[in-house]
C-alpha positions in Angstrom: 9.1 -18.1 11.7 9.1 -14.6 13.2 6.4 -12.1 12.6 8.8 -10.1 10.4 9.0 -13.1 8.0 5.3 -12.9 7.5 5.5 -9.4 6.1 4.9 -8.6 2.4 6.8 -5.4 1.6 5.4 -2.9 -0.9 8.7 -1.0 -1.2 12.3 -1.9 -1.8 14.6 -1.2 1.1 18.0 0.3 0.1 21.2 -1.5 0.5 23.1 0.4 3.3 26.3 2.1 2.3 29.6 1.3 4.1 29.0 3.7 7.0 25.2 4.0 7.6 23.7 5.7 10.6 22.7 2.9 13.0 19.1 3.9 13.9 16.3 2.2 15.9 12.7 3.2 15.1 10.3 2.2 17.8 6.6 2.0 18.4 5.7 2.1 22.1 3.3 -0.8 22.0 3.0 -4.3 20.7 3.9 -5.2 17.1 0.3 -6.0 16.1 -0.7 -2.4 17.0 2.4 -0.6 15.8 2.4 -2.3 12.3 -1.2 -1.3 11.8 -0.2 2.4 12.2 0.1 3.9 8.7 2.2 6.7 10.1 4.7 4.2 11.6 4.8 2.2 8.3 5.6 5.3 6.3 8.4 6.7 8.5 10.0 3.2 8.7 9.9 2.8 4.9 11.3 6.3 4.4 14.2 5.5 6.6 14.7 2.1 5.2 14.8 3.5 1.6 17.9 5.6 2.5 21.3 4.0 1.9 22.9 6.2 4.6 20.7 4.7 7.3 20.6 1.2 8.8 17.2 1.0 10.5 16.0 -1.6 13.0 12.4 -1.8 14.3 11.5 -2.1 18.0 8.2 -2.9 19.6 7.4 -3.7 23.3 7.1 -7.4 22.5 9.5 -8.0 19.6 12.5 -6.4 17.8 14.7 -6.8 14.8 18.4 -7.2 15.5 19.3 -4.0 17.2 22.6 -2.1 16.7 25.1 -2.2 19.6 25.7 1.5 19.5 22.7 3.3 17.8 23.2 7.0 17.0 19.5 7.7 16.7 16.4 6.2 18.4 13.0 7.4 17.2 9.5 6.9 18.6 6.2 7.3 16.7 3.7 8.4 19.3 -0.1 8.2 18.6 -1.6 7.6 22.0 -0.8 9.7 25.1 -0.7 6.9 27.6 1.9 5.0 25.7 4.5 7.3 27.3 5.0 4.6 29.9 6.2 2.2 27.3 8.7 4.8 26.0 10.3 5.0 29.4 10.3 1.2 29.7 12.0 0.8 26.3 14.6 3.5 27.1 15.5 1.7 30.3 15.7 -1.7 28.6 18.4 -0.2 26.3 20.3 1.4 29.3 19.5 4.9 28.1 18.7 7.6 30.7 15.0 8.6 30.4 15.9 12.3 30.9 17.8 14.0 28.0 19.8 16.1 30.5 21.4 12.9 31.8 22.5 11.6 28.4 26.1 11.7 27.2 27.8 11.7 23.9 27.8 7.9 23.9 24.0 7.8 24.0 21.8 8.1 20.9 19.8 11.1 20.2 16.2 10.3 21.1 13.7 11.8 18.6 9.9 11.5 18.4 7.0 12.5 16.2 3.4 11.6 15.5 0.1 13.3 16.5 0.6 13.3 20.3 4.0 15.1 20.1 2.9 17.5 17.3 -0.1 18.5 19.4 1.6 19.2 22.7 5.0 17.7 23.4 5.6 19.6 26.7 4.7 16.9 29.2 7.2 14.6 27.5 9.9 17.3 26.7 12.4 16.0 29.2 12.4 12.5 27.6 13.2 13.6 24.1 16.3 15.3 22.6 14.5 16.1 19.3 10.8 16.4 18.4 9.6 16.5 14.8 6.5 18.7 14.5 4.1 17.9 11.6 4.0 15.8 8.5 7.0 13.5 7.9 7.1 13.6 4.1 9.7 16.3 3.9 10.6 16.8 7.5 12.1 13.4 8.1 14.7 13.6 5.3 15.6 17.1 6.3 16.2 16.0 9.8 18.4 13.1 8.7 20.3 15.3 6.3 21.0 17.8 9.0 22.1 15.1 11.4 24.6 13.9 8.8 26.2 17.3 8.7 27.1 17.1 12.5 27.2 13.3 12.9 30.6 13.4 14.5 30.1 16.5 16.6 29.6 16.7 20.4 26.0 16.2 21.5 25.3 19.8 22.4 26.6 20.9 18.9 24.3 18.4 17.2 21.3 19.7 19.0 22.0 23.4 18.3 22.5 22.6 14.6 19.3 20.6 14.4 17.4 23.4 16.1 17.8 25.4 12.9 15.8 23.0 10.8 12.2 24.1 10.3 9.8 21.9 12.3 12.6 20.4 14.4 12.0 21.2 18.1 14.8 20.8 20.6 13.1 21.0 24.0 16.3 21.4 26.1 17.0 24.7 24.3 13.8 26.4 25.7 12.7 27.2 29.2 9.3 27.9 30.7 9.1 30.7 33.3 6.1 30.6 35.7 4.3 33.4 37.5 4.0 30.9 40.3 5.0 27.2 40.5 1.3 26.4 41.1 -0.1 29.0 38.6 0.1 30.1 35.0 3.0 30.2 32.7 4.6 33.6 32.3 6.5 33.0 29.1 8.4 30.3 27.2 11.7 31.4 25.6 14.8 30.1 23.9 18.0 29.9 26.0 19.7 32.5 23.7 19.2 34.5 20.5 20.7 31.8 18.3 17.7 29.6 18.8 14.4 30.3 17.0 11.8 31.7 19.3 9.0 29.8 17.5 8.9 26.4 15.8 6.4 26.0 13.0 4.6 22.7 12.3 5.5 21.4 8.9 2.8 20.7 6.4 3.1 18.5 3.3 1.0 20.0 0.5 1.4 17.3 -2.3 -1.4 15.4 -3.8 0.2 12.0 -3.3 -0.8 10.8 0.1 0.2 7.8 2.1 -0.4 4.1 1.4 0.7 0.9 3.3 4.4 -0.1 2.9 3.8 -3.5 4.4 0.9 -6.0 4.6 0.8 -8.8 7.2 -1.7 -11.2 8.8 -0.2 -10.3 12.2 -1.6 -6.7 12.0 -4.5 -5.8 14.3 -6.4 -5.4 11.0 -5.3 -8.6 9.5 -3.8 -8.3 6.0 -5.2 -4.8 5.4 -3.7 -2.5 2.8 -4.4 1.1 3.8 -4.7 4.1 1.5 -5.0 7.7 2.7 -7.7 9.3 0.6 -7.8 12.7 2.2 -5.8 14.5 4.9 -7.4 16.8 7.5 -11.1 17.7 7.3 -13.0 20.7 5.8 -15.7 20.7 8.5 -13.5 22.1 11.3 -15.6 21.0 14.3 -14.2 23.3 17.0 -13.0 20.5 19.4 -11.3 18.5 16.6 -7.6 18.1 16.7 -7.7 15.9 13.5 -9.1 18.9 11.6 -7.4 22.0 13.1 -3.9 20.6 13.6 -3.7 19.1 10.1 -5.1 21.9 8.0 -5.4 22.6 5.1 -7.7 19.8 3.8 -5.9 17.9 1.1 -7.1 15.2 -1.3 -5.1 12.5 -3.1 -5.1 12.5 -6.9 -7.3 9.7 -8.2 -5.3 9.1 -11.4 -1.7 9.6 -10.2 -2.0 8.5 -6.6 -5.1 6.5 -5.5 -5.6 4.1 -8.4 -1.9 3.2 -8.8 -1.7 2.7 -5.0 -4.8 0.5 -4.8 -3.7 -1.6 -7.8 -0.3 -2.2 -6.1 -1.8 -3.2 -2.8 -4.5 -5.5 -4.2 -1.8 -7.6 -5.8 -0.8 -8.9 -2.4 -4.1 -8.8 -0.4 -7.8 -8.5 -0.9 -8.5 -6.3 2.1 -8.6 -2.6 1.4 -9.0 0.3 3.9 -9.7 3.8 2.8 -8.4 6.3 5.5 -9.0 9.9 6.3 -11.0 12.1 8.7 -13.6 12.7 5.9 -13.1 10.2 3.2 -16.4 10.6 1.4 -15.7 14.4 0.9 -13.0 13.6 -1.7 -14.4 15.5 -4.7 -14.1 12.3 -6.9 -15.2 9.8 -4.3 -17.9 8.4 -6.6 -15.2 7.8 -9.2 -13.1 5.9 -6.6 -16.2 3.8 -5.7 -16.8 2.9 -9.3 -13.1 1.9 -9.7 -13.3 -0.4 -6.7 -16.6 -1.8 -7.9 -15.0 -3.4 -11.0 -15.6 -7.2 -11.5 -11.9 -7.9 -11.0 -12.1 -6.6 -7.4 -15.4 -8.4 -6.5 -13.6 -10.4 -3.8 -12.1 -7.4 -2.1 -13.2 -6.6 1.4 -13.6 -2.8 1.7 -13.4 -0.8 4.9 -14.0 2.9 5.1 -13.1 5.3 8.0 -15.9 7.4 9.6 -17.8 9.2 6.9 -19.7 12.5 6.9 -23.4 11.8 7.5 -24.9 13.6 4.6 -22.6 11.8 2.1 -24.0 8.4 3.0 -25.7 7.3 -0.2 -27.5 4.1 -1.2 -24.7 3.5 -3.7 -22.1 3.7 -1.0 -24.0 1.3 1.2 -24.5 -1.1 -1.7 -20.8 -1.0 -2.5 -19.8 -1.7 1.1 -22.3 -4.5 1.3 -21.1 -6.1 -1.9 -17.5 -5.9 -0.6 -18.2 -7.7 2.7 -18.7 -4.8 5.0 -21.9 -4.8 7.1 -21.6 -1.5 9.0 -20.9 2.2 8.5 -19.7 4.8 11.0 -20.8 8.4 11.2 -19.9 11.2 13.7 -23.0 13.1 14.9 -21.6 14.5 18.3 -25.1 15.2 19.7 -28.8 14.9 19.0 -29.1 18.6 19.9 -29.1 21.1 17.1 -27.9 23.8 19.6 -24.9 21.7 20.6 -24.0 20.8 17.0 -24.1 24.6 16.2 -21.7 25.3 19.1 -19.2 22.8 17.8 -19.7 23.8 14.1 -21.2 20.4 13.1 -23.2 21.2 10.0 -25.8 18.5 10.3 -29.5 18.1 11.0 -31.4 15.2 12.6 -33.2 14.7 9.3 -29.9 14.1 7.6 -28.9 11.6 10.3 -32.2 9.7 9.8 -31.8 9.8 6.0 -28.3 8.4 6.3 -29.7 5.4 8.3 -32.5 4.8 5.8 -30.0 4.9 2.9 -27.6 2.6 4.8 -30.4 0.1 5.3 -31.7 0.4 1.8 -28.2 -0.3 0.5 -28.1 -3.6 2.4 -26.0 -2.6 5.5 -26.9 -4.3 8.7 -25.6 -1.9 11.2 -24.6 1.8 11.8 -22.3 3.1 14.5 -22.8 6.7 15.5 -20.1 8.7 17.4 -21.3 11.2 20.1 -19.9 13.3 22.8 -21.0 14.6 26.2 -19.7 17.5 28.2 -19.5 19.8 25.1 -19.3 23.4 26.2 -22.8 24.9 26.5 -24.4 21.4 26.8 -27.3 21.0 29.3 -29.2 17.9 30.4 -31.9 18.7 27.9 -29.3 18.4 25.1 -28.4 14.9 26.3 -32.1 14.0 26.3 -32.2 15.2 22.7 -29.5 12.6 21.9 -31.7 9.9 23.2 -34.7 11.2 21.2 -32.6 11.3 18.1 -31.4 7.7 18.5 -35.1 6.6 19.0 -36.1 8.5 15.9 -33.3 6.8 13.9 -34.4 3.4 15.2 -38.0 4.1 14.2 -37.1 5.3 10.8 -34.8 2.4 9.9 -36.2 -0.6 11.8 -33.9 -3.6 11.7 -30.7 -1.6 11.4 -28.5 -2.4 14.4 -27.6 0.9 16.1 -24.6 1.6 18.3 -23.7 4.9 19.9 -20.1 5.2 20.8 -19.7 8.2 23.2 -16.7 10.1 24.6 -16.3 12.9 27.0 -15.2 16.3 25.6 -11.4 16.7 26.1 -9.8 20.0 25.2 -7.0 19.8 22.6 -4.2 22.2 21.8 -4.4 24.2 18.6 -8.2 24.0 18.5 -10.8 26.8 19.5 -11.7 24.8 22.6 -8.2 24.6 23.9 -9.1 27.1 26.6 -12.0 25.1 28.0 -12.0 22.5 30.8 -13.7 19.1 31.1 -17.2 19.2 32.4 -17.5 17.0 35.5 -21.2 16.4 34.7 -20.1 14.3 31.7 -19.7 11.3 34.0 -23.4 11.2 35.0 -24.5 12.0 31.4 -22.7 8.9 30.1 -24.6 6.9 32.7 -27.9 8.5 31.7 -27.3 7.6 28.0 -26.3 4.1 28.9 -29.5 3.5 30.9 -31.8 5.1 28.3 -30.4 3.5 25.2 -29.8 0.0 26.5 -33.4 -0.1 27.7 -34.3 0.6 24.0 -32.2 -2.3 22.8 -29.5 -0.1 21.4 -25.8 -0.8 21.9 -24.1 2.0 23.9 -20.3 2.0 24.2 -19.0 4.8 26.4 -15.3 5.7 26.7 -14.1 5.9 30.3 -14.7 9.3 31.8 -11.8 8.8 34.3 -9.4 8.1 31.5 -10.7 11.1 29.6 -9.7 13.2 32.6 -6.1 11.8 32.4 -6.1 12.4 28.6 -7.1 16.0 29.3 -4.3 16.3 31.9 -1.7 15.3 29.3 -3.4 17.2 26.4 -3.1 20.5 28.4 -0.1 19.6 30.5 3.2 21.5 30.7 6.7 20.5 31.8 5.6 20.6 35.5 3.6 17.4 35.1 6.7 15.4 33.9 7.6 14.3 37.5 4.0 13.3 37.9 4.0 11.1 34.9 7.1 9.3 36.2 5.7 8.9 39.6 2.4 7.5 38.2 4.4 4.9 36.4 6.0 3.8 39.7 2.6 3.7 41.3 1.1 1.4 38.8 -0.5 3.4 36.0 -4.1 3.5 37.2 -6.5 6.5 37.5 -5.9 6.3 41.3 -2.2 6.5 40.7 -2.5 10.0 39.1 -4.4 11.3 42.1 -1.9 9.8 44.5 1.0 11.4 42.5 -0.7 14.8 42.7 -0.9 14.5 46.5 2.8 13.5 46.7 3.8 16.5 44.6 1.5 19.1 46.2 3.1 22.5 46.1 5.4 21.6 43.1 2.8 22.0 40.4 -0.8 23.2 39.9 -3.6 20.9 41.1 -5.4 18.5 38.8 -8.3 20.9 38.5 -6.1 23.5 36.8 -5.2 21.3 33.9 -8.4 19.3 33.5 -11.5 21.3 34.6 -10.5 24.9 34.7 -11.4 27.3 31.8 -8.3 29.2 30.8 -8.1 32.9 29.8 -7.5 33.5 26.1 -4.8 36.0 27.3 -2.7 33.5 29.2 0.5 31.8 27.9 -0.3 28.3 26.7 2.1 25.4 27.2 2.5 25.1 23.5 2.6 28.9 22.8 6.0 28.6 21.1 4.9 25.9 18.8 2.9 27.2 15.8 0.1 25.2 14.3 -1.7 25.9 11.0 -3.9 28.8 12.4 -2.7 31.7 14.5 -4.1 32.1 18.1 -6.2 35.1 17.1 -8.1 33.0 14.5 -8.6 30.2 17.1 -9.9 32.8 19.5 -12.3 34.2 17.0 -13.7 30.7 16.4 -13.9 30.2 20.2 -15.9 33.4 20.6 -18.3 32.4 17.9 -19.0 29.2 19.8 -19.5 31.0 23.1 -22.0 33.3 21.4 -24.1 30.3 20.5 -24.3 28.8 24.0 -27.4 30.7 25.2 
């Protein structure tokens, strides 16, 4: 029995018509990871529900029967470093990894997902088409437009698709540099028939996503996922999940969430409520009451990270009753100054109260998410995080505490996109580890070195494409990136330019021609507000 036979579908695939588009939809990682991605599930189901498409799935370890001559090959990209698997999969299908080398006989390679919507430029050479934004409307519009030119030459197809809002054709744009090792001068279309700007597409409906398949082979075994909210109203200034996905949208309880949950719980008893700020749904209490019905008493409930001041004893009791022992909150720092800089509207008292309510409601553990290297942070602010964790432990004795901690990485379309990574973050992670583990608290740092590579890709432009390819040849380690920079010296800016250097608000950004929800002037205003709070 294959893993596909273990799947329980929650939608009805269409019967393909007599001349469907042969399409491969890939996730550049193993099946167990890809099938746990709600975004991947939704796009696959949308394609499979069309009678004019014959879709086959592809993962790094398994595939459905693939068409001999696919016309379209799509990738859902949710992790920057998965680009290596994209290149490997293309080569396994005998498709040139560079779009410029593909011919009419090759499929069009398209991609979407949070990585490509944020900043596709490092990967521009690998894709013929990039879909920017929410797939609800964009995906169907892309397929419909492709149908109109299905039998045309490749170049004509791409020019036609470039007219669809949210569809970005990288080969129809060029970047011009002041200096090959310096800033970008401008990014422009090849001619006046191509739109100078591409706008990210935003779905504004109140029916959000829910799982289209449940399987025990998923990383979260047998989980049925429901998207409760999209984006986040808090707008922490470093946060891509908030700024890139604005505005904050909530799913309708009556017409969306309850019908979706009823449908999913017919095939599994594990429910996951997803969203960057789930508990800020205006009717979240109503949703809890619904799940708390006797008929769902055996349901195991998981909730994504929740806003600290929405942790109530009732929420903790409901989670405990439904077989969850822990809750996750994002606090960023124990320093009030640092939280003000990032626009985290939170006090230490509220963090302590959340822990006390979690314990009172029966939860055994709490995971806090923090960050080091935030702009304006000093060593005394890191010490404040240690003091805050000690205060939480004292106020809620017996509650098992974990601090997961990352390094600040600048992200496109956020107010902090102009700022570099602070090299002091590495020693600050070590300081937190030493202090918290000596107090009997679990400390889980993310790798500083890989954060540097993430920053490189997050702020990268087309000049780093050869570097990404070379790194793959060198073996995909942190040292491989440094080795590749040495080999390509004089052909692109140094690592420091992309990772550690603060950029001017006046310079052309690699994603300048790709418009997010907020204009640059608004992001700059938010950035300047943060700078004013650093002293």
